[in-house]
SELUM-146649 format. One record per residue (C-alpha): x, y, z; residue in three letters; residue number from 1; chain. Coordinates in Angstrom, 1 decimal. Example, Ala and Ser with C-alpha at 12.3 -4.5 7.8 and 13.67 -1.06 7.14 Angstrom:
<pts>
{east = 12.3; north = -4.5; up = 7.8; aa = ALA; i = 1; ch = A}
{east = 13.7; north = -1.1; up = 7.1; aa = SER; i = 2; ch = A}
</pts>
This chain:
<pts>
{east = -155.9; north = 92.0; up = -272.5; aa = MET; i = 1; ch = A}
{east = -154.0; north = 92.6; up = -269.7; aa = THR; i = 2; ch = A}
{east = -152.1; north = 96.0; up = -269.0; aa = THR; i = 3; ch = A}
{east = -148.6; north = 96.0; up = -267.3; aa = GLN; i = 4; ch = A}
{east = -147.4; north = 98.5; up = -265.3; aa = ILE; i = 5; ch = A}
{east = -143.6; north = 99.1; up = -266.8; aa = PRO; i = 6; ch = A}
{east = -140.9; north = 100.3; up = -264.5; aa = PHE; i = 7; ch = A}
{east = -138.3; north = 102.2; up = -266.0; aa = SER; i = 8; ch = A}
{east = -135.6; north = 104.7; up = -264.6; aa = GLY; i = 9; ch = A}
{east = -137.6; north = 107.9; up = -266.3; aa = PHE; i = 10; ch = A}
{east = -140.6; north = 106.8; up = -263.6; aa = TRP; i = 11; ch = A}
{east = -140.1; north = 109.1; up = -260.3; aa = PRO; i = 12; ch = A}
{east = -139.4; north = 107.0; up = -257.7; aa = ARG; i = 13; ch = A}
{east = -142.6; north = 108.1; up = -255.5; aa = ARG; i = 14; ch = A}
{east = -146.2; north = 108.3; up = -257.0; aa = ILE; i = 15; ch = A}
{east = -148.5; north = 110.1; up = -255.4; aa = PRO; i = 16; ch = A}
{east = -151.3; north = 107.7; up = -253.7; aa = ARG; i = 17; ch = A}
{east = -154.0; north = 109.2; up = -255.9; aa = THR; i = 18; ch = A}
{east = -152.4; north = 108.5; up = -259.0; aa = PHE; i = 19; ch = A}
{east = -152.2; north = 104.6; up = -258.1; aa = LEU; i = 20; ch = A}
{east = -156.1; north = 105.0; up = -257.1; aa = ILE; i = 21; ch = A}
{east = -156.4; north = 106.1; up = -260.5; aa = LEU; i = 22; ch = A}
{east = -154.3; north = 103.7; up = -262.5; aa = LEU; i = 23; ch = A}
{east = -156.4; north = 100.3; up = -260.6; aa = LEU; i = 24; ch = A}
{east = -159.5; north = 102.1; up = -261.4; aa = CYS; i = 25; ch = A}
{east = -159.2; north = 102.4; up = -265.2; aa = ALA; i = 26; ch = A}
{east = -157.2; north = 98.9; up = -265.6; aa = THR; i = 27; ch = A}
{east = -159.5; north = 96.1; up = -267.2; aa = PRO; i = 28; ch = A}
{east = -161.8; north = 94.0; up = -264.5; aa = LEU; i = 29; ch = A}
{east = -160.3; north = 91.2; up = -266.9; aa = THR; i = 30; ch = A}
{east = -156.5; north = 91.5; up = -265.8; aa = ALA; i = 31; ch = A}
{east = -157.5; north = 89.9; up = -262.5; aa = PHE; i = 32; ch = A}
{east = -160.2; north = 87.3; up = -263.1; aa = THR; i = 33; ch = A}
{east = -158.7; north = 83.5; up = -262.6; aa = GLN; i = 34; ch = A}
{east = -159.0; north = 81.4; up = -265.5; aa = ALA; i = 35; ch = A}
{east = -161.8; north = 78.7; up = -265.3; aa = PRO; i = 36; ch = A}
{east = -160.8; north = 75.3; up = -263.7; aa = THR; i = 37; ch = A}
{east = -161.7; north = 72.5; up = -265.7; aa = PRO; i = 38; ch = A}
{east = -164.9; north = 70.6; up = -263.9; aa = THR; i = 39; ch = A}
{east = -164.5; north = 67.2; up = -262.7; aa = SER; i = 40; ch = A}
{east = -166.0; north = 63.9; up = -264.6; aa = PRO; i = 41; ch = A}
{east = -168.9; north = 63.2; up = -262.3; aa = SER; i = 42; ch = A}
{east = -170.7; north = 66.4; up = -263.3; aa = SER; i = 43; ch = A}
{east = -169.7; north = 66.9; up = -266.9; aa = ALA; i = 44; ch = A}
{east = -172.3; north = 66.9; up = -269.4; aa = ALA; i = 45; ch = A}
{east = -171.8; north = 63.4; up = -270.8; aa = VAL; i = 46; ch = A}
{east = -174.5; north = 62.0; up = -273.6; aa = PRO; i = 47; ch = A}
{east = -175.9; north = 59.2; up = -272.6; aa = THR; i = 48; ch = A}
{east = -178.3; north = 56.9; up = -274.9; aa = ILE; i = 49; ch = A}
{east = -181.9; north = 55.8; up = -273.9; aa = ALA; i = 50; ch = A}
{east = -184.6; north = 53.9; up = -275.3; aa = GLU; i = 51; ch = A}
{east = -183.6; north = 55.8; up = -278.7; aa = ASN; i = 52; ch = A}
{east = -182.8; north = 58.9; up = -277.1; aa = LEU; i = 53; ch = A}
{east = -179.9; north = 61.0; up = -276.7; aa = SER; i = 54; ch = A}
{east = -179.8; north = 62.8; up = -273.4; aa = VAL; i = 55; ch = A}
{east = -177.4; north = 65.3; up = -271.9; aa = THR; i = 56; ch = A}
{east = -177.6; north = 67.5; up = -269.0; aa = PRO; i = 57; ch = A}
{east = -178.2; north = 71.0; up = -269.4; aa = LYS; i = 58; ch = A}
{east = -177.4; north = 72.0; up = -266.0; aa = PHE; i = 59; ch = A}
{east = -174.3; north = 69.7; up = -265.3; aa = GLY; i = 60; ch = A}
{east = -176.6; north = 67.3; up = -263.5; aa = GLN; i = 61; ch = A}
{east = -174.4; north = 64.0; up = -262.4; aa = THR; i = 62; ch = A}
{east = -174.9; north = 60.6; up = -264.0; aa = GLN; i = 63; ch = A}
{east = -176.5; north = 59.4; up = -260.7; aa = GLN; i = 64; ch = A}
{east = -178.8; north = 62.4; up = -261.2; aa = GLN; i = 65; ch = A}
{east = -179.8; north = 60.9; up = -264.4; aa = LEU; i = 66; ch = A}
{east = -180.1; north = 57.6; up = -264.0; aa = ALA; i = 67; ch = A}
{east = -182.8; north = 58.7; up = -260.8; aa = ALA; i = 68; ch = A}
{east = -184.8; north = 61.3; up = -263.7; aa = ASP; i = 69; ch = A}
{east = -184.9; north = 58.8; up = -266.3; aa = ARG; i = 70; ch = A}
{east = -186.5; north = 55.8; up = -264.0; aa = ALA; i = 71; ch = A}
{east = -189.0; north = 58.1; up = -262.9; aa = GLU; i = 72; ch = A}
{east = -189.7; north = 59.6; up = -266.1; aa = CYS; i = 73; ch = A}
{east = -189.5; north = 56.0; up = -267.6; aa = SER; i = 74; ch = A}
{east = -192.2; north = 54.9; up = -264.9; aa = GLN; i = 75; ch = A}
{east = -194.7; north = 57.5; up = -265.8; aa = TRP; i = 76; ch = A}
{east = -194.0; north = 56.9; up = -269.9; aa = SER; i = 77; ch = A}
{east = -195.1; north = 53.4; up = -269.6; aa = ARG; i = 78; ch = A}
{east = -198.3; north = 54.4; up = -267.4; aa = GLY; i = 79; ch = A}
{east = -199.3; north = 57.0; up = -270.1; aa = GLN; i = 80; ch = A}
{east = -198.5; north = 54.8; up = -273.0; aa = THR; i = 81; ch = A}
{east = -199.0; north = 51.4; up = -271.9; aa = GLY; i = 82; ch = A}
{east = -195.4; north = 50.1; up = -273.4; aa = PHE; i = 83; ch = A}
{east = -192.5; north = 48.7; up = -271.1; aa = ASP; i = 84; ch = A}
{east = -189.1; north = 48.4; up = -272.4; aa = PRO; i = 85; ch = A}
{east = -188.6; north = 45.4; up = -270.0; aa = GLY; i = 86; ch = A}
{east = -191.0; north = 43.0; up = -271.3; aa = GLN; i = 87; ch = A}
{east = -190.2; north = 40.8; up = -274.4; aa = ILE; i = 88; ch = A}
{east = -191.7; north = 42.8; up = -277.3; aa = GLY; i = 89; ch = A}
{east = -192.8; north = 45.8; up = -274.9; aa = GLY; i = 90; ch = A}
{east = -196.0; north = 43.6; up = -273.6; aa = GLY; i = 91; ch = A}
{east = -197.9; north = 44.9; up = -276.9; aa = VAL; i = 92; ch = A}
{east = -198.8; north = 43.5; up = -279.2; aa = ALA; i = 93; ch = A}
{east = -196.5; north = 42.8; up = -282.5; aa = ARG; i = 94; ch = A}
{east = -198.6; north = 44.8; up = -284.9; aa = SER; i = 95; ch = A}
{east = -198.7; north = 48.1; up = -282.2; aa = ASP; i = 96; ch = A}
{east = -195.2; north = 47.7; up = -281.2; aa = TYR; i = 97; ch = A}
{east = -193.7; north = 50.3; up = -283.4; aa = THR; i = 98; ch = A}
{east = -196.7; north = 52.9; up = -282.8; aa = ALA; i = 99; ch = A}
{east = -196.3; north = 52.1; up = -279.2; aa = ARG; i = 100; ch = A}
{east = -192.6; north = 52.7; up = -278.9; aa = ARG; i = 101; ch = A}
{east = -192.4; north = 55.8; up = -280.9; aa = GLN; i = 102; ch = A}
{east = -195.4; north = 57.0; up = -278.0; aa = GLN; i = 103; ch = A}
{east = -193.3; north = 55.7; up = -275.3; aa = TYR; i = 104; ch = A}
{east = -190.4; north = 57.3; up = -276.3; aa = GLY; i = 105; ch = A}
{east = -192.1; north = 60.8; up = -277.2; aa = ARG; i = 106; ch = A}
{east = -193.4; north = 60.5; up = -273.9; aa = ALA; i = 107; ch = A}
{east = -189.9; north = 59.9; up = -271.9; aa = LEU; i = 108; ch = A}
{east = -188.1; north = 62.4; up = -273.9; aa = ALA; i = 109; ch = A}
{east = -190.8; north = 65.3; up = -273.4; aa = ALA; i = 110; ch = A}
{east = -190.4; north = 64.3; up = -269.4; aa = CYS; i = 111; ch = A}
{east = -186.8; north = 64.4; up = -269.2; aa = LEU; i = 112; ch = A}
{east = -186.5; north = 67.7; up = -271.2; aa = GLU; i = 113; ch = A}
{east = -189.2; north = 69.0; up = -268.0; aa = GLY; i = 114; ch = A}
{east = -186.2; north = 67.7; up = -265.5; aa = HIS; i = 115; ch = A}
{east = -184.0; north = 69.9; up = -267.5; aa = GLY; i = 116; ch = A}
{east = -182.2; north = 68.1; up = -270.1; aa = TYR; i = 117; ch = A}
{east = -181.5; north = 68.1; up = -274.1; aa = ASN; i = 118; ch = A}
{east = -183.2; north = 65.4; up = -275.8; aa = VAL; i = 119; ch = A}
{east = -182.9; north = 64.0; up = -279.4; aa = ARG; i = 120; ch = A}
{east = -183.7; north = 60.9; up = -281.3; aa = PHE; i = 121; ch = A}
{east = -180.7; north = 58.9; up = -281.5; aa = ALA; i = 122; ch = A}
{east = -181.4; north = 55.9; up = -283.9; aa = MET; i = 123; ch = A}
{east = -184.8; north = 54.9; up = -285.5; aa = PRO; i = 124; ch = A}
{east = -187.3; north = 52.7; up = -284.2; aa = VAL; i = 125; ch = A}
{east = -187.2; north = 48.9; up = -285.4; aa = VAL; i = 126; ch = A}
{east = -189.8; north = 46.4; up = -285.0; aa = ALA; i = 127; ch = A}
{east = -189.0; north = 43.6; up = -282.5; aa = PRO; i = 128; ch = A}
{east = -187.4; north = 40.6; up = -283.4; aa = PRO; i = 129; ch = A}
{east = -190.0; north = 37.5; up = -285.1; aa = ILE; i = 130; ch = A}
{east = -188.4; north = 35.2; up = -282.7; aa = ASN; i = 131; ch = A}
{east = -187.9; north = 36.8; up = -279.3; aa = PRO; i = 132; ch = A}
{east = -185.3; north = 35.3; up = -277.2; aa = PRO; i = 133; ch = A}
{east = -186.1; north = 32.8; up = -274.2; aa = PRO; i = 134; ch = A}
{east = -186.7; north = 34.7; up = -270.8; aa = PRO; i = 135; ch = A}
{east = -183.8; north = 33.4; up = -268.2; aa = PRO; i = 136; ch = A}
{east = -184.2; north = 30.2; up = -266.4; aa = PRO; i = 137; ch = A}
{east = -185.6; north = 31.8; up = -263.3; aa = ALA; i = 138; ch = A}
{east = -188.5; north = 33.9; up = -265.1; aa = ALA; i = 139; ch = A}
{east = -189.8; north = 30.2; up = -267.1; aa = VAL; i = 140; ch = A}
{east = -193.1; north = 28.9; up = -266.2; aa = ALA; i = 141; ch = A}
{east = -193.7; north = 25.5; up = -265.3; aa = ARG; i = 142; ch = A}
{east = -195.8; north = 24.2; up = -268.6; aa = PRO; i = 143; ch = A}
{east = -199.1; north = 23.4; up = -268.0; aa = VAL; i = 144; ch = A}
{east = -200.4; north = 20.3; up = -269.4; aa = LEU; i = 145; ch = A}
{east = -204.0; north = 20.5; up = -270.7; aa = ALA; i = 146; ch = A}
{east = -205.8; north = 17.1; up = -270.2; aa = HIS; i = 147; ch = A}
{east = -207.4; north = 16.8; up = -273.5; aa = SER; i = 148; ch = A}
{east = -211.2; north = 15.7; up = -272.8; aa = VAL; i = 149; ch = A}
{east = -212.2; north = 12.8; up = -275.0; aa = PRO; i = 150; ch = A}
{east = -215.4; north = 13.0; up = -276.8; aa = PRO; i = 151; ch = A}
{east = -219.0; north = 12.3; up = -275.5; aa = SER; i = 152; ch = A}
{east = -220.0; north = 8.9; up = -277.4; aa = PRO; i = 153; ch = A}
{east = -223.0; north = 9.0; up = -279.7; aa = GLU; i = 154; ch = A}
{east = -224.9; north = 7.2; up = -281.6; aa = LEU; i = 155; ch = A}
{east = -224.1; north = 6.4; up = -284.9; aa = LYS; i = 156; ch = A}
{east = -225.5; north = 4.9; up = -288.1; aa = TYR; i = 157; ch = A}
{east = -224.9; north = 1.2; up = -288.6; aa = HIS; i = 158; ch = A}
{east = -226.9; north = -0.9; up = -290.7; aa = PRO; i = 159; ch = A}
{east = -226.7; north = -4.2; up = -288.7; aa = PHE; i = 160; ch = A}
{east = -227.0; north = -4.1; up = -285.1; aa = ALA; i = 161; ch = A}
{east = -226.7; north = -7.4; up = -282.2; aa = PHE; i = 162; ch = A}
{east = -228.2; north = -7.1; up = -278.9; aa = GLN; i = 163; ch = A}
{east = -228.1; north = -9.1; up = -275.7; aa = ILE; i = 164; ch = A}
{east = -230.6; north = -8.2; up = -272.7; aa = ASP; i = 165; ch = A}
{east = -232.8; north = -10.0; up = -270.2; aa = GLY; i = 166; ch = A}
{east = -235.2; north = -8.7; up = -267.3; aa = GLY; i = 167; ch = A}
{east = -238.4; north = -9.7; up = -265.5; aa = TYR; i = 168; ch = A}
{east = -241.8; north = -10.6; up = -267.4; aa = THR; i = 169; ch = A}
{east = -245.0; north = -9.7; up = -265.4; aa = VAL; i = 170; ch = A}
{east = -248.2; north = -11.6; up = -266.1; aa = THR; i = 171; ch = A}
{east = -251.5; north = -9.7; up = -266.7; aa = THR; i = 172; ch = A}
{east = -255.2; north = -10.4; up = -266.8; aa = GLY; i = 173; ch = A}
{east = -256.0; north = -14.4; up = -266.6; aa = ALA; i = 174; ch = A}
{east = -252.5; north = -15.7; up = -267.1; aa = THR; i = 175; ch = A}
{east = -251.7; north = -13.9; up = -263.6; aa = SER; i = 176; ch = A}
{east = -254.2; north = -16.0; up = -262.0; aa = ASN; i = 177; ch = A}
{east = -252.0; north = -19.4; up = -263.0; aa = GLU; i = 178; ch = A}
{east = -248.3; north = -17.9; up = -262.7; aa = ILE; i = 179; ch = A}
{east = -246.5; north = -15.4; up = -261.2; aa = ASP; i = 180; ch = A}
{east = -244.2; north = -12.9; up = -263.0; aa = GLY; i = 181; ch = A}
{east = -240.5; north = -14.4; up = -264.0; aa = GLY; i = 182; ch = A}
{east = -237.1; north = -13.9; up = -265.3; aa = ALA; i = 183; ch = A}
{east = -236.6; north = -13.5; up = -268.9; aa = ASN; i = 184; ch = A}
{east = -233.7; north = -13.2; up = -271.4; aa = GLY; i = 185; ch = A}
{east = -233.2; north = -12.8; up = -275.3; aa = GLY; i = 186; ch = A}
{east = -231.1; north = -12.3; up = -277.8; aa = LEU; i = 187; ch = A}
{east = -232.0; north = -9.9; up = -281.1; aa = GLY; i = 188; ch = A}
{east = -230.7; north = -8.8; up = -284.5; aa = LEU; i = 189; ch = A}
{east = -231.4; north = -5.3; up = -286.3; aa = SER; i = 190; ch = A}
{east = -231.1; north = -3.9; up = -289.8; aa = TRP; i = 191; ch = A}
{east = -231.3; north = -0.2; up = -290.5; aa = PHE; i = 192; ch = A}
{east = -231.3; north = 0.0; up = -294.5; aa = PRO; i = 193; ch = A}
{east = -230.1; north = 3.6; up = -295.3; aa = THR; i = 194; ch = A}
{east = -230.0; north = 6.3; up = -292.6; aa = SER; i = 195; ch = A}
{east = -232.2; north = 8.5; up = -294.6; aa = ALA; i = 196; ch = A}
{east = -235.0; north = 6.7; up = -293.0; aa = LEU; i = 197; ch = A}
{east = -235.6; north = 6.3; up = -289.1; aa = PRO; i = 198; ch = A}
{east = -237.1; north = 2.9; up = -289.6; aa = VAL; i = 199; ch = A}
{east = -235.2; north = -0.5; up = -288.9; aa = GLY; i = 200; ch = A}
{east = -236.7; north = -4.4; up = -289.0; aa = ILE; i = 201; ch = A}
{east = -235.8; north = -6.2; up = -286.2; aa = ARG; i = 202; ch = A}
{east = -235.7; north = -10.0; up = -285.3; aa = VAL; i = 203; ch = A}
{east = -236.1; north = -10.9; up = -281.1; aa = ASP; i = 204; ch = A}
{east = -235.7; north = -14.3; up = -279.4; aa = GLY; i = 205; ch = A}
{east = -236.7; north = -14.8; up = -276.0; aa = SER; i = 206; ch = A}
{east = -236.9; north = -17.1; up = -273.1; aa = TYR; i = 207; ch = A}
{east = -239.1; north = -16.7; up = -269.9; aa = SER; i = 208; ch = A}
{east = -239.9; north = -18.5; up = -266.8; aa = TRP; i = 209; ch = A}
{east = -242.5; north = -18.6; up = -264.5; aa = PHE; i = 210; ch = A}
{east = -243.4; north = -20.4; up = -261.3; aa = GLN; i = 211; ch = A}
{east = -246.8; north = -21.8; up = -261.4; aa = ALA; i = 212; ch = A}
{east = -249.4; north = -20.8; up = -259.0; aa = LYS; i = 213; ch = A}
{east = -252.0; north = -22.8; up = -257.0; aa = ASP; i = 214; ch = A}
{east = -255.1; north = -22.2; up = -259.6; aa = GLN; i = 215; ch = A}
{east = -253.2; north = -24.3; up = -262.2; aa = LEU; i = 216; ch = A}
{east = -251.8; north = -27.0; up = -259.1; aa = LEU; i = 217; ch = A}
{east = -254.8; north = -27.3; up = -257.5; aa = ASN; i = 218; ch = A}
{east = -256.2; north = -28.6; up = -261.0; aa = ALA; i = 219; ch = A}
{east = -254.7; north = -32.3; up = -261.0; aa = GLY; i = 220; ch = A}
{east = -253.4; north = -32.0; up = -257.4; aa = ASN; i = 221; ch = A}
{east = -249.9; north = -30.9; up = -257.9; aa = PHE; i = 222; ch = A}
{east = -247.6; north = -29.8; up = -255.4; aa = SER; i = 223; ch = A}
{east = -245.3; north = -27.6; up = -257.6; aa = TYR; i = 224; ch = A}
{east = -244.4; north = -26.9; up = -261.3; aa = GLY; i = 225; ch = A}
{east = -243.3; north = -24.0; up = -263.7; aa = HIS; i = 226; ch = A}
{east = -243.9; north = -22.8; up = -267.1; aa = GLN; i = 227; ch = A}
{east = -241.7; north = -21.9; up = -269.6; aa = ASP; i = 228; ch = A}
{east = -242.3; north = -19.8; up = -272.7; aa = ILE; i = 229; ch = A}
{east = -240.1; north = -19.2; up = -276.0; aa = TYR; i = 230; ch = A}
{east = -239.9; north = -18.0; up = -279.2; aa = GLY; i = 231; ch = A}
{east = -239.4; north = -14.7; up = -281.1; aa = GLY; i = 232; ch = A}
{east = -240.8; north = -11.4; up = -283.0; aa = ASP; i = 233; ch = A}
{east = -240.2; north = -9.8; up = -286.2; aa = ALA; i = 234; ch = A}
{east = -240.8; north = -6.1; up = -285.5; aa = ASP; i = 235; ch = A}
{east = -240.5; north = -2.7; up = -287.2; aa = LEU; i = 236; ch = A}
{east = -239.0; north = 0.0; up = -284.6; aa = GLN; i = 237; ch = A}
{east = -239.5; north = 3.5; up = -285.3; aa = LEU; i = 238; ch = A}
{east = -236.6; north = 6.1; up = -283.9; aa = ASN; i = 239; ch = A}
{east = -238.5; north = 9.1; up = -282.9; aa = LEU; i = 240; ch = A}
{east = -236.9; north = 13.0; up = -283.5; aa = ALA; i = 241; ch = A}
{east = -234.4; north = 13.8; up = -280.9; aa = HIS; i = 242; ch = A}
{east = -232.0; north = 16.6; up = -280.3; aa = ARG; i = 243; ch = A}
{east = -229.5; north = 14.8; up = -278.4; aa = SER; i = 244; ch = A}
{east = -227.2; north = 12.3; up = -280.3; aa = SER; i = 245; ch = A}
{east = -226.2; north = 10.2; up = -277.8; aa = ALA; i = 246; ch = A}
{east = -229.7; north = 9.3; up = -276.7; aa = ARG; i = 247; ch = A}
{east = -232.9; north = 8.4; up = -278.4; aa = GLN; i = 248; ch = A}
{east = -236.8; north = 7.0; up = -277.7; aa = PHE; i = 249; ch = A}
{east = -238.2; north = 4.7; up = -280.4; aa = TYR; i = 250; ch = A}
{east = -241.4; north = 2.5; up = -281.0; aa = LEU; i = 251; ch = A}
{east = -241.3; north = -1.1; up = -282.2; aa = PHE; i = 252; ch = A}
{east = -244.1; north = -3.6; up = -282.5; aa = GLY; i = 253; ch = A}
{east = -245.0; north = -6.8; up = -285.2; aa = GLY; i = 254; ch = A}
{east = -245.8; north = -10.5; up = -284.7; aa = ALA; i = 255; ch = A}
{east = -244.1; north = -13.2; up = -283.8; aa = GLY; i = 256; ch = A}
{east = -244.5; north = -17.3; up = -282.6; aa = TRP; i = 257; ch = A}
{east = -244.4; north = -18.6; up = -279.2; aa = TYR; i = 258; ch = A}
{east = -244.7; north = -22.2; up = -277.9; aa = ARG; i = 259; ch = A}
{east = -245.7; north = -23.0; up = -273.8; aa = GLU; i = 260; ch = A}
{east = -243.9; north = -25.7; up = -272.1; aa = GLN; i = 261; ch = A}
{east = -245.1; north = -26.5; up = -268.5; aa = THR; i = 262; ch = A}
{east = -244.4; north = -29.1; up = -266.0; aa = VAL; i = 263; ch = A}
{east = -246.5; north = -30.2; up = -263.0; aa = LEU; i = 264; ch = A}
{east = -245.3; north = -32.8; up = -260.7; aa = ARG; i = 265; ch = A}
{east = -247.0; north = -34.1; up = -257.6; aa = GLN; i = 266; ch = A}
{east = -244.7; north = -35.3; up = -254.3; aa = VAL; i = 267; ch = A}
{east = -245.9; north = -37.6; up = -252.0; aa = SER; i = 268; ch = A}
{east = -244.7; north = -39.0; up = -248.6; aa = ILE; i = 269; ch = A}
{east = -243.8; north = -42.6; up = -249.3; aa = VAL; i = 270; ch = A}
{east = -242.4; north = -45.3; up = -247.2; aa = SER; i = 271; ch = A}
{east = -239.4; north = -47.4; up = -247.8; aa = GLY; i = 272; ch = A}
{east = -235.7; north = -47.9; up = -246.6; aa = THR; i = 273; ch = A}
{east = -233.8; north = -44.8; up = -245.4; aa = VAL; i = 274; ch = A}
{east = -230.1; north = -45.2; up = -245.8; aa = CYS; i = 275; ch = A}
{east = -227.4; north = -43.5; up = -243.9; aa = GLY; i = 276; ch = A}
{east = -223.8; north = -43.5; up = -244.3; aa = PHE; i = 277; ch = A}
{east = -223.5; north = -47.0; up = -242.3; aa = TYR; i = 278; ch = A}
{east = -226.5; north = -48.4; up = -242.2; aa = TYR; i = 279; ch = A}
{east = -230.0; north = -48.7; up = -243.5; aa = CYS; i = 280; ch = A}
{east = -233.6; north = -48.6; up = -242.1; aa = ARG; i = 281; ch = A}
{east = -237.1; north = -48.4; up = -242.5; aa = PRO; i = 282; ch = A}
{east = -238.6; north = -44.9; up = -243.1; aa = GLY; i = 283; ch = A}
{east = -240.8; north = -42.6; up = -244.8; aa = PHE; i = 284; ch = A}
{east = -239.4; north = -39.9; up = -247.4; aa = PHE; i = 285; ch = A}
{east = -241.1; north = -37.3; up = -249.8; aa = PRO; i = 286; ch = A}
{east = -240.8; north = -38.6; up = -253.9; aa = ALA; i = 287; ch = A}
{east = -242.2; north = -37.4; up = -256.8; aa = VAL; i = 288; ch = A}
{east = -245.4; north = -39.7; up = -257.5; aa = THR; i = 289; ch = A}
{east = -246.5; north = -38.1; up = -260.8; aa = ALA; i = 290; ch = A}
{east = -245.5; north = -35.8; up = -263.1; aa = GLU; i = 291; ch = A}
{east = -247.2; north = -34.0; up = -266.1; aa = GLN; i = 292; ch = A}
{east = -245.9; north = -32.4; up = -268.8; aa = ARG; i = 293; ch = A}
{east = -247.4; north = -30.4; up = -271.5; aa = THR; i = 294; ch = A}
{east = -246.3; north = -28.8; up = -275.0; aa = THR; i = 295; ch = A}
{east = -248.4; north = -26.3; up = -276.7; aa = SER; i = 296; ch = A}
{east = -248.3; north = -25.7; up = -280.2; aa = ASP; i = 297; ch = A}
{east = -246.2; north = -22.7; up = -281.8; aa = TRP; i = 298; ch = A}
{east = -249.2; north = -19.9; up = -281.4; aa = ASN; i = 299; ch = A}
{east = -249.6; north = -16.8; up = -283.2; aa = HIS; i = 300; ch = A}
{east = -248.4; north = -13.5; up = -281.3; aa = ALA; i = 301; ch = A}
{east = -248.7; north = -9.5; up = -281.3; aa = TRP; i = 302; ch = A}
{east = -246.7; north = -7.3; up = -279.5; aa = ASN; i = 303; ch = A}
{east = -246.0; north = -3.1; up = -279.4; aa = ALA; i = 304; ch = A}
{east = -243.7; north = -1.4; up = -276.9; aa = GLY; i = 305; ch = A}
{east = -241.5; north = 1.5; up = -276.5; aa = VAL; i = 306; ch = A}
{east = -237.8; north = 1.7; up = -275.3; aa = GLY; i = 307; ch = A}
{east = -234.9; north = 4.4; up = -274.7; aa = PHE; i = 308; ch = A}
{east = -231.3; north = 4.0; up = -275.8; aa = GLU; i = 309; ch = A}
{east = -228.0; north = 5.8; up = -275.0; aa = THR; i = 310; ch = A}
{east = -224.9; north = 5.5; up = -276.4; aa = ALA; i = 311; ch = A}
{east = -221.9; north = 4.5; up = -274.2; aa = ILE; i = 312; ch = A}
{east = -219.2; north = 4.0; up = -276.3; aa = ALA; i = 313; ch = A}
{east = -218.5; north = 3.8; up = -280.4; aa = ASP; i = 314; ch = A}
{east = -220.7; north = 1.2; up = -281.8; aa = LYS; i = 315; ch = A}
{east = -222.1; north = 0.4; up = -278.3; aa = ALA; i = 316; ch = A}
{east = -225.5; north = 1.5; up = -276.4; aa = SER; i = 317; ch = A}
{east = -227.6; north = 0.6; up = -273.5; aa = PHE; i = 318; ch = A}
{east = -231.2; north = 0.0; up = -273.6; aa = PHE; i = 319; ch = A}
{east = -234.1; north = -0.4; up = -271.6; aa = ILE; i = 320; ch = A}
{east = -237.6; north = -1.5; up = -273.2; aa = GLU; i = 321; ch = A}
{east = -241.1; north = -2.7; up = -272.3; aa = ALA; i = 322; ch = A}
{east = -243.9; north = -4.3; up = -274.5; aa = ARG; i = 323; ch = A}
{east = -247.2; north = -5.5; up = -274.4; aa = TYR; i = 324; ch = A}
{east = -247.2; north = -9.4; up = -275.5; aa = LEU; i = 325; ch = A}
{east = -250.3; north = -11.2; up = -276.2; aa = ARG; i = 326; ch = A}
{east = -250.3; north = -15.1; up = -277.3; aa = ILE; i = 327; ch = A}
{east = -253.1; north = -16.2; up = -279.5; aa = LEU; i = 328; ch = A}
{east = -255.6; north = -17.7; up = -279.3; aa = PRO; i = 329; ch = A}
{east = -258.0; north = -15.2; up = -277.7; aa = ASN; i = 330; ch = A}
{east = -259.6; north = -17.8; up = -275.9; aa = SER; i = 331; ch = A}
{east = -256.2; north = -18.7; up = -273.7; aa = ASN; i = 332; ch = A}
{east = -255.9; north = -14.6; up = -272.6; aa = GLN; i = 333; ch = A}
{east = -252.2; north = -15.6; up = -272.8; aa = THR; i = 334; ch = A}
{east = -250.5; north = -11.5; up = -271.7; aa = LYS; i = 335; ch = A}
{east = -247.4; north = -10.6; up = -270.6; aa = PHE; i = 336; ch = A}
{east = -245.6; north = -7.2; up = -270.0; aa = VAL; i = 337; ch = A}
{east = -241.8; north = -8.0; up = -270.5; aa = PRO; i = 338; ch = A}
{east = -239.2; north = -5.5; up = -269.4; aa = ILE; i = 339; ch = A}
{east = -235.9; north = -5.6; up = -270.6; aa = THR; i = 340; ch = A}
{east = -232.5; north = -4.1; up = -270.3; aa = LEU; i = 341; ch = A}
{east = -229.7; north = -4.8; up = -272.7; aa = GLY; i = 342; ch = A}
{east = -227.0; north = -3.6; up = -274.6; aa = PHE; i = 343; ch = A}
{east = -226.4; north = -3.8; up = -278.4; aa = ARG; i = 344; ch = A}
{east = -222.9; north = -3.4; up = -280.6; aa = PHE; i = 345; ch = A}
</pts>
């Protein structure tokens, strides 16, 4: 209440100085207190919603100061909880989203209260959407195309398999004294009745060609010649136990029938008429003056060998084999070691 000093006619015209001083001292101080002026909007205590929190300055902090304090507290809260509101789903697993976001909100509230703000939760925490919105185009990473690796080929069970092979046949024993080693080629068919047993039956046919040596040629005064051996075998094959599904070793052996054909020729220098493009005249030239062809009967034979096989594709494999082959009768001492490479289909 403000005290007013009235001036009326009964007041003396001159008031003593001492009386005025006493009157001022007795007047309440509120009579001379200036009414407060309204604050500017920039320094007003304006609530703000941030991360489900309502933050109100206690000491008239400006919005600029609130933004700076909030950024500092947000960085501190991310480091304490591992939750980043700037990432989709907070950068945490969906099952941890609610708990981590609540931890982040409590840490942020504690930090802001320490900076001089009133903080309260404004709304409940909700789980992130099932299908989060896609990131902006600038943040979309280029998809990495995964190159599918084709499966490695394996040796799979097939009842029947056809094979083609070729290689070199080495002669041994007394046979090596009469003929050199030579090339060979062959075909074959194998049959494994069941996948439960590693035993199968195979039939192989082969043809080998050998060059005659001097010991065979000198027996009839021949100049050159060759020997051909052809026939086939019926063998049993045993696949050995193996750890790899793409490779295996196997043993095989059995009996067969073979035939030998020998061709020997005598070449001599004879006289006669030699003709060119435009004329003929007497001269000398080489000519086959004698030839001997012999073909043996079908003789029994036996063989045994070892092989290695590796898969190269579905229903296809590569193999290499070496066997010992002996053609009867034993008096002939006909012995060979065919080494072959081939493919099975």
